[in-house]
N, C-alpha and C positions, 0 to 999 in steps of 0.2 A: 209026545213031546219027543223032540229030536236033538240028542245030547251029544252024538257020535258024527256029527258033520265034519267033513275033512276042509277045515277053513283054509288049508292052503290053495285048495281049490276055488273057494268063493271069493278068496281076498287075494289070489294071485301074488305076485311079486312083491306087494307090499306086505302082505303077512309073512313071507318067509324073510324078509329083511326085519320086521319087528318083532318077530317071534322070540330073536335073543336079545331084544333090548331091555333095559331094567324099568323096572317099576316106575312110573313117571311120579316126580314130585310137582307139587302144585306149584304154578308159576306165579311168584307174588307180583309180579307186573301188574301196573294199572293198565297196559297196553292190551288192546284184545278184549273180546268178549269172553266172559266165564261159561263153563260148560259141565255139568254132570253127565256122565254116561253111567247107566245101570243096565248091566249086564252079567248074566252068572257065569260067563267065560273070561277068564282074565286074558289071555289072548286078544280077544275081540276088544277089550277095554283097552288093552294097551295099543293096539293097531290104530282104533279110531282116534285115542288121545294123541298118539304122535301125529296122525295125520292131520287134526286139526291144530297142534302146535304148528306144523308145518306150512298152516294156511292162515295164519296171522291171528289164532284163537289162544287163549290163555287157558289151557286145560285146568280144572278147578278141583274136582273132586270125582270118585267113583265109588260104585256098590254093586255089591252082587246078587240083589233080590229088590222086589219093590218097596217093601217095608224098610230096609235099610236105606234105599233111596230117597224116600221122604226125608227120613231122619237128616241125609247129608245135604239134600234140598234146603231144608228148613234153616240147617246151620250155617250154611255157605252163601245161600240166596243168588244162584247163578243167573245168567243171563238166559241160559236155554239148557234142557234136559232131553237126554238122547236115551230112549227107553227100548230093552229087548221085550218081546212079548213073552214068550214062554221061560218063565224064571221059576224058583222054588219060594216057597213063602207065599209071595204077592206077584202076581205077573204086573206086566205092563199096563193092561188096560186097566187094573183095581188100581195101581199106583197114580195113573194120569187122571183118574176118577178125582182122587183125593188131592193131587197137584194142583189140578185146574181149581179147585176151590179155594185152596191156600193161597195161589200165586196165579190169578187169572190173566195177567199181563204175561206170563212167561210162555215162550214158545215151546212145545213138546213135539219130539219126533220119534215115532215109533220104527226101529230099526229091527227089522225081523227076516227070518226065512220066509214066514208066512205072511202073502200080502195079497190073497185073493179079496174078491169083491165082500165076501163076508166079514172077513178081517178090517176091511177099510171102513166098511157100516159101521161096525163095533168101535172103531178107533175114532170116528167123527163124532159118535154119540159120547165117548168118552173126553171129547174135547182135545184130542190129539189133531195138530195143527199138519202134520205130513206122515205118511208111510211110506218107508223106503226099503226094498228089498236088500237084505244082505248077500244078494246075487249080483248086485248093480256094482259098478265099478266106484272106488272110493269118492270120487270126484262128484259123484252124483249127490251123495250126502253133504258134503263140504258145500256144495253150490246149493243145496236146500238150507242149510244152516245159515249162510251167508242171507239168502234171500229173506228169511223169516226174521233176521236181525236188522236187516236193513244195513249190511256190514260188507 
C-alpha cells in the first residue's frame, strides 16, 4: 500500500492549483452527469472533483473508503463511480463487486497508482469498466468518464 505518494508529481499543475481549494459541495443543478469519487486521499477527491466540474459533470459525492462509498452510491444513485484501489476498510475491487450487483448499469472506473496487467484482470472480474492510472494526465480520466457515459 502506498500512502506517501507525492501527488504534486502525479497530478502536476492541476494538483497544485486544487490543493488549496475548498471542499466541493454537491452541485444541485440537474445539468451534467453525477459522479461519486471514492479515495482515501482527500486531495485526490478534491482534484478529481474540480476537474470533473470544469468538464461538464456535476460532482455529487465522495467517500474515503469502499464501504462508505457503497453507502454514498446507494443514497445518491450517481451516473458514475470512480474508485481508488488501495483504501482502508474496503478496497476498490471489493466495493466494485458489490456496486456492480446493486447498480449493474452504472459505469465504474478504477483510478489507481496500480494499473498493471494483474490489477486490470482483477478489475475486469469485478465488473469495472475501465482502469486509469493516477500517473496519467487528468484529461485521460475525464475522456474515459465522458466515453462511458456517452456524454
